C-alpha positions as CSV (number, residue, x, y, z in Angstrom):
1,X,0.0,0.1,0.0
2,X,1.4,3.4,-1.0
3,X,1.4,6.2,1.6
4,X,2.8,9.7,1.4
5,X,2.9,11.4,4.7
6,X,3.5,15.2,5.0
7,X,5.0,16.9,8.1
8,X,6.7,20.1,9.1
9,X,3.7,22.5,8.9
10,X,2.9,25.0,11.6
11,X,2.8,28.6,12.6
12,X,5.5,31.0,11.5
13,X,5.9,34.7,11.6
14,X,6.0,36.7,8.3
15,X,9.6,36.4,7.0
16,X,10.1,33.1,8.8
17,X,11.0,29.8,7.3
18,X,9.6,26.2,7.4
19,X,10.7,22.8,6.0
20,X,8.1,20.5,4.9
21,X,8.8,16.8,4.4
22,X,6.9,14.2,2.4
23,X,7.9,10.7,3.2
24,X,6.8,7.8,1.0
25,X,6.2,4.1,1.7
26,X,5.3,1.7,-1.1
27,X,6.9,3.7,-3.8
28,X,10.5,4.9,-4.5
29,X,10.5,8.7,-5.0
30,X,13.6,8.5,-7.3
31,X,11.5,6.8,-9.9
32,X,8.6,9.2,-9.6
33,X,7.9,13.0,-10.3
34,X,6.9,14.6,-7.1
35,X,5.0,17.9,-6.6
36,X,4.2,20.2,-3.9
37,X,0.8,21.7,-4.0
38,X,-1.1,24.2,-1.8
39,X,-4.6,25.1,-1.2
40,X,-5.9,28.1,0.6
41,X,-9.4,28.3,1.9
42,X,-11.8,28.9,-0.8
43,X,-9.2,28.6,-3.6
44,X,-8.0,25.9,-5.9
45,X,-5.1,23.7,-5.3
46,X,-2.1,25.1,-7.1
47,X,1.2,23.3,-7.8
48,X,4.2,25.4,-6.4
49,X,7.1,23.1,-6.9
50,X,8.2,20.0,-8.9
51,X,11.1,17.6,-8.8
52,X,11.5,15.0,-11.6
53,X,12.9,11.5,-11.2
54,X,16.1,12.9,-12.6
55,X,16.2,15.6,-10.1
56,X,15.2,18.5,-12.3
57,X,13.2,21.1,-10.3
58,X,10.7,23.9,-11.3
59,X,8.7,26.4,-9.5
60,X,5.7,28.5,-9.6
61,X,6.8,32.2,-10.2
62,X,5.1,33.0,-6.8
63,X,7.5,31.0,-4.9
64,X,10.7,31.3,-7.1
65,X,13.7,32.3,-5.1
66,X,12.0,31.5,-1.8
67,X,11.2,27.9,-1.9
68,X,13.5,24.9,-2.6
69,X,12.4,21.4,-3.3
70,X,14.8,18.5,-2.8
71,X,14.8,14.9,-2.4
72,X,16.8,12.4,-0.1
73,X,16.8,9.2,-1.9
74,X,18.3,7.4,1.1
75,X,15.3,8.5,3.2
76,X,12.8,8.3,0.4
77,X,11.7,11.7,1.4
78,X,10.9,14.9,-0.6
79,X,11.3,18.3,1.1
80,X,10.2,21.8,0.5
81,X,12.3,24.5,2.3
82,X,10.2,27.6,2.4
83,X,12.0,30.8,3.3
84,X,10.7,34.5,3.5
85,X,7.1,33.3,4.1
86,X,4.4,35.7,3.7
87,X,0.6,35.6,4.7
88,X,-0.2,34.7,1.1
89,X,1.8,31.5,1.6
90,X,-0.7,30.3,4.2
91,X,-2.4,27.0,3.1
92,X,-2.6,23.4,3.4
93,X,0.4,22.0,1.6
94,X,0.1,18.5,-0.2
95,X,2.6,16.3,-1.9
96,X,1.9,14.3,-5.0
97,X,3.9,11.8,-6.8
98,X,3.1,10.4,-10.2
99,X,4.7,7.9,-12.7
100,X,2.8,7.1,-15.8
101,X,-0.9,6.6,-14.9
102,X,-0.2,6.2,-11.2
103,X,-0.6,9.2,-8.9
104,X,-0.6,9.4,-5.2
105,X,-1.5,12.2,-2.7
106,X,-0.5,12.9,0.9
107,X,-3.0,14.1,3.5
108,X,-1.7,17.6,3.6
109,X,0.0,19.8,6.3
110,X,-1.1,23.2,7.4
111,X,1.1,26.2,7.1
112,X,0.0,29.2,9.0
113,X,1.7,32.7,8.4
114,X,0.8,35.1,11.1
115,X,2.2,37.6,13.5
């Protein structure tokens, strides 16, 4: 059974940092493309960062230069380092991993940015 588990969310002040983790069981992240999405209340779920099986990364313009996606193959975990957080970054963050027709989602982790 495949399971993706996000962690690392929480409350942070504007300008602060958080590192989210997405740990996988049942799949090997290095064989998949993995994404971080976020969804604010009343808004659609938007993709913010991608890392391919080959390690190529891409970012939404709204987070470029502030967020970094990375992967630790030994731990089978994908990270999202988030710096210079602003209130508009507040959302539930989800990881998703896909290969061909297979796609898996985590349950999400809440990020709250507030003073």
